[in-house]
N, C-alpha and C positions, 0 to 999 in steps of 0.2 A: 504493500500500500504506500501511497505518497507520504513523504516525511515533511514536506514544507508546502507553502502556498503555491509556488511555481509548479512543483510536481503535481499538486492536486489539480491545478488548472489544466496542465497537460493531460493528466489522466482523464479528466472530465471531457476535454476536447476530443481526444481520440475515441473515447467510449461512445460519445454521442455521434461522432463522425461516422463510425462503423455502423451504429444503430440506424442512422438515416438511410444508408444504402441497403442495409438488411431489410428495413421496412419497405423500401422501394421494390425489392425483389419479391417480398411477400405480397405486396399490392398487385403486382403483375400476375403472379402465379395463382392468386385467388380468383382472378377473373376467368369466367368460362368462355374460352375463345375457340373451342374445337369446331363449332358449327358456324363461326363468323366468316363473313365474306369480305371483311375489310382486309386490304393488302398488308397492313401493318401487323395483323394478328400473327402471321408466320414469322415475323422478325422480332417480336417482343421477347420470346424466350432467350435470345442472345443478350438482351439488356438485363433480363432477370438474372442470368448466370453471371454477367459482369457485376451486378449489384451484390450478389451473394459472395462472390470471390473477393471483390474489393472490400467488403465489410470484414471478411476474415483477415485480409491483408492488414487493414488498419488496426484490428485488434491484436494481430501478431506484432505489429510495430509498437503498440502500446506495451505489450508484455516485455518485449526486448528493451524498450526504453527504461522500464522500471527495474529489470533484472540484469541489464548490461554490466553494471559494476561487479556483479557477483559471478559472472560467467568466467570459466577458465580461459585464459588468454589464447591458448593454442586452438580453441574452438571458434574464436571470433571470426576468422576468415571464412570458415565453413558456414557459420550462421549468417554472415553477411551475404554469402552467395545464395543460400537457400531462401532468404527473405525476398530475393528478386523474383522468384518463381511465381508466387501468387500475384505480385504486382504486374509482371509481364503478361500472365494469362488473362487477368482482368482487363488490361488495356487492349489486348488482342480481341477479346470478346466484344468490347465496345467498338472497336474498329470494324469488326464483321457486322455488327448491328447497323452502324452508320452507313457502311457501304451498301448493305442490303436495302435499307430504306431509300437511299438516294437512287439506286438502280431501279427500284420499283416506281419512283416518282419521275425520274428522268431516264427512261430506257434508251433514249437516243444517245446518251452519253456513257453508256456502259464501258465502252472501250477505254475512254480517257480515265474513268474512275478506277478501272482495274489496273491500268498502267501506273497511276498515282500511288495506289496501295502497294503494288509490287515493288515500286522503287524505294519504299520506306525501309524495308529490312536491309538491303545492301547499304543504304546510307547510314543506318544505325551501326552496322558492323564496321563500316569504313571509319566512322567517327571513333569507335573504340580502338581500332588498330593504330590510330595516330598516337596513342599513349603506349608506354612501355608496359607489357603485361606483367602484373605482379599479383600474387595471391595475398592481398592485404585488404583490410576493411576500407581503407581510403580508395583503393582501386575499384572496389565494388560500389562505393558511393558515387564514384565517377560514372560507372556504368548506369546506375540508377538515374543519374541526372540526364545522361544522353538518352535513356529509354523514355524519359518524360518528354524530351524535346522531339524525338523522332517517332514515338508511338502514341504516348498519352495525348499530347496536344492535337496531332492530326485526327486521332480517333474521336476526341470530344468535338472537334470542329466538324467532322463528317456527320456525327450523330446529331449535333445541334442543327446544322443546315438541313439534314434529312427530316427532322421533325418539323422544321419551319416549312420546308417544301411540301411535306405531307399535309400540313394544315390547309394549304391551298386546294387540295383535292377533295376535302370534306367540308369546306366552308359552306357549300350549298346545302349540306345536310344539317349542320348545326354550327352556327357561327360562334357560339360560346365555347364549345369544345375545341374548335379550330384555334381560337385565341389562346386557350390553355396549352395546346401543342406548341404554338409559337413561343409562349413564355417559357415553357420547359426547354425548348431548343435554345433560347437565349441564355437561360441559366446554365445549360450544358456547355455552351461556348465560354461563359464566364468561368465555369469550373475548369475547363481545359486550360484557360490562361493561368489560373491560380495553381493548378496541379501540374501543368506541363511546362510552363515557362519560368515559374518562380521556384527555386529550390526549397526543400523542407528546412524549417528552422528560421527562415528569414522573417524579420520583423518589419512590416511595411509601415504600420502606424505605431505611435508610442504605446507599448504594452500589448500590441495585437500581433500575434504570430500569424503566419500565412495559413497554418492549419485551421485557424478560426474562420478565416475567409473561405477556405475550402468547405468547411462544415456548413457555413451559411449558404453557400452556393448549392450544396447538397440538399439543404432544407427547401430551398426554392424549387429545385428539381423535383423533389418528392411531392411538394404541395401541388404544383401545376400538373405533374404527371398523373397524380391520383385523380384530379379533376378531369383531365383529358381522358382517362380510362373509363370515364362515365359513358363514353360513346358505345362501349360494349353492352352496357345495361340498356341504353336506348335502342340499340340494334336488336337485342334479345326481346325487348317489349314489342318492337315492330314485328318481329318474326312470330311471336305468340299471337299477336292480334291478327296477323295474316292467316295463321293456321286456324284460329277460331272462326274467322270469316269463311275460310275454305271449308271448314267442317260444317258450318251453318249452311253454306251453299250446297255442300254435298247432301246434307239431310233434306234440304229443299228439293234437290234434283231427284233424290230417291222417292220422295213423296209424289212429286210430279210424274216420275216414271211409272209408279204404281197406278196413279190416276189415269195416265195416258194409256197404259196397257188395258185397264178396265174399259175405258171409252172405246178403244180400238176393237176389242172383242165384242162389245155391245153393238158397234157399228157394223162389224163384219158379218155377224149372224143375219140381221135383216137384209143386208146387201146381197148375201148369197141367195137368200130366199127370193128377193125381188129379181135378181138376175136369172134365176132358174125359171120363174114364172114368165118373165119377158120372153125367154127362148121358147117356152111352150106356147105362149100367145102368138108369137110370130109364126110358129108352125101351123097353128090352127087357123090363122088368117092367111096363110100362104096359098091363095087360090087366085086364078086368073081374074084380073080387074080389081082386086082388093088391096094390092100392095101400095099403090100410089098415095091414097089418102092418109095412110098411116106411116109412110116411110120417114117423114120429117119428125113425127112424134117419137118413133122408135129410136131414131138417131139422137134426139135430144135426151131420151131416157138413158141410152147407152153411154152418152158423153158424160152425163152427171153421175152415172154409176162408176165410170172410170175415175172421175174426179174424187168421189167419195172413197173409192178403194185406195187411191193414192194417199189420201189423208190418213186412212187407217194404217197403211204400210209405214208412213212416216212416224205415226204415233208409236207403232210397235218397235220400229228401229230406235226411236228415242228412249224407249223404256227398257231395251235389252241391256243386260250386263253380263253376257255369257263370256266364258273363258275363251280367248282367241289365241292362246299360246300355241295350240297344236297347229294353227294355220300360219305361223310365222315363217317367213322365208327371206332370202336375200333379194332385194328389189333394186332395179334400175329406175329411179324416179322419172327420168326422161322418157323411158319406154312406157311407163304407166301413164304419163301425161299424153303421149301420142295415142295410146289405146283409148283414153278417155275422150279425146277429140272425135274419134270415130263413133263413139256412142251418141254424140250430139246429132248424128244423122244429117239430113239435108239442111237442117236449120243453120248449121255452121256456115253455109255458103252465103248467108246474108251479112256476115261480119268479116272483117279483115283481121285474121289472127296472125300476129307477128311473133315468131318463135326466136328467142335468144337463149338457146340452151347450151351450156358448157358441159364438158365431160364431168360426170359425178362418180364418186365412189359408191359402192353398194350400201344399202341400209337394210336393217332387219325390220320387217313389218308384214302386215296382212294386206295382200294386193287389192282385194276387192273392197276393203275398208278405206285404204288410201285413195282408190279410184272413186269411191263415194264422196270423199272430201273434195277431190279435184272437180268432180261433176257438179256438186253443189255450188262451189265457188265460181265455176265457169258459167253456170246457168244464171247465177245472180249478176255476173258481169254482163251477160247478154241481155238480161231484163233491163239493166240500167243503161245500156249502151244504145246510141242511135244506130240505125241500120247503116252498114258500110263503113262505120267508124272503126278505128283500130282497137283491138284488144291485145295487149302485149303480155306474153308469157315468157318469163326468164327463169333461169336456174343457175346456181353457182355454189361452189364449196368454199366455206370460210372456216376459220378456227372456232367460231361460235357454233357452227353447225351447217347443215346443207339447207340452202335458202331457195324456196320457190315463190316467185312473185307473179301475181296476176293484176294487171293495171288496165282499167277500162277508161272510156272517154265520156262517162256519164256526168251527172251533176254533182257527184260526191255525196257525202253523208252530213246531215245537219249536226251541229255541235251538240245539241241537246240529246241526240240519239246515241252518242258514243258509249255511254254507260249502260245502255240497255240492248245493244245489238246482239249480244250473245244470250240474252234471256229467252227462255222457251216461249213460243207463241208470239214473240214480238216481231212485227213486220211493218214495213212502210209501203208495201204493195197494196193494191186495191183488194177489197173483200172478194174472196173467191179465187184470187190469183196465187196467194202464198199462205202457208200455214205458220210461218215464223219459226219453224223447227230446223231449217237447213243449217244455219250457223251454230246452233246449239249442238246439233249432231256432230258437226265438224270439230267444235271445241272439245267434245268428249273423246272423239277418235284421236285427235292430235295429242291430247294429254296421255292417252293410253299407249301412244307410241313414243312417249318421252319428249315430245315436242310441244310447240305452241303455235297459235294463230293470232295475228294482230291485223287490225284494219285501220287505215289512215287515209286522209285525203291527199292526193298528189298536188304538188306545187303548181303544175300546169293544168290542173283540173282533173276530175275523175277520182277514182278510188283505187287504192293499192291494198290488196290482201296479201300478207306475207305469211308463208308457212315455213316454220323452222323445224327441221328434223335433226336429231342428235347425230354426231359423227360416230362412226364405228358401230359395233354390234350393240343392240338394245334388246334385252330379254324381258323387259317389263311390260310387253304388250299383253 
C-alpha cells in the first residue's frame, strides 16, 4: 500500500485509470450485438479486448510501481521486458479496431489504410535499432516510448477518426447517438496524444501528472461510448417492433386465408352446379332454329361463370400454405420470364415488350410459383399501360441478390396507395376487373423464396416493380 500522499495519488490514479477501461470493455460486451446489422457491431469486440488488456496493463504498472523497490535487481530487466507485452497487445488491438472501422466507412481507401498500418511496424523496429541494444530497464523504457509514438498514437488516431466517420453514416438514424460517437472519437484522439506523444511521469501542469490527463480522457471515452452504444438498444427495439408487426400481419393473413378458403369453397359449389345445368340446358335447347335467340345469353352466363371461377381460384391460391419444398429446383429466371410471356397469348402483341436480360446464375425455387409472380406483375403492367407503349423487363445479378424489374408506361401509383398495395383485396381497378389479390399472392410467394417485392414510381413516369431473389441456393421455400 502507498506510504505517502504522492504514492497514494499515484495508486488512486492508476487504479481508476484501469477501472475506466475495464468498465468500457464490460459496457461493450454486455450489449447484445449478435443479430445487429450495424457495421460497427463486428468491430467493437476488438475495442473491448483493447479495453480489457489495457486495464490489466495499467494495473500491472501500478503493482510494479508500488513493488519496484522490493524486487530483486537481477529480475528488473526481465520484468521491464514483460510489462511491454500487454501494452503492445492492447495498442495493436486498438489499431485493428480503428483500421476496421475506417475501412468499413471509407472502403475506397482500403489500400492506403492498409499501407499506412503496414508501415508502422518497420518504422517502430527501425527506431529501436538506432539505439544500442542493451538488456536494461532504461532500454526497455526507450522501447516503451517508441511503441507509444509508432503504435499507440496512430492507433488512437485511426480509432478516433473511425468513430467520427462512422457517426456520419448513422446521423440519419439518430442524431444524438451520432454526436456521442463523434465525442468518443475526439476523446480517443485526445487520449492518443496524452498516451502516445507524452511520456509517462511527465508533469504538464503544477501537480498534475500526465496519467491524470490520460485517466480523464478515458472517462470521457467511457461516458460518450456508453451513450453511443445506446444505438444497439434502439436497433433491438426497432427489430422487436418489426417482428411484432410481422407477427400481427401474419395472424391477419392466416385469418384472411381461412376466410378466403371458406368463401372460395362456398362459391365453387354453386358455380359447379350452375355450370352443369347450363350445359344440360344448352343440350336440351340444341334444336334447329332455337340457338340464335339464346346464344348471347349463354355467352354472357359462361363469361360470368369464368369470371367467378377465376375469383374462386385466386381466393384458394391466396389461402394455400402447402409445403412447396418437394417442388424446389434450380431455375433460370430469364427462361421463366420468357415462358411467362408466352402465357400472355395474343394479348402481348398489343404492347411493346422490351427485354434487357443479363446472364443470371441459377436460383432455387418453384417454377410454377415464380411464373405466377411474373404473370401477375406483367398483367398489372399491361392493365396500367397504354396500348403500344413500352413495357421494359430487365434482369441483373448484384451482390444484394438477383434483380428482376418490370417498368410500365402507365400513370404510376398515387402516394396514398403505397401503404396498402400489398393488402389483400385492395385494388385500384374498376369493380369486376380485379380482385386485389395479385400483389398479395406475389408478396407471399417472394417471401417464401427468401426474396422480396417492392413497387415504386419511375422518374420518367410509370411504375417499377422490383423482384429480388437471394443469391445462391435457398432451401427455405
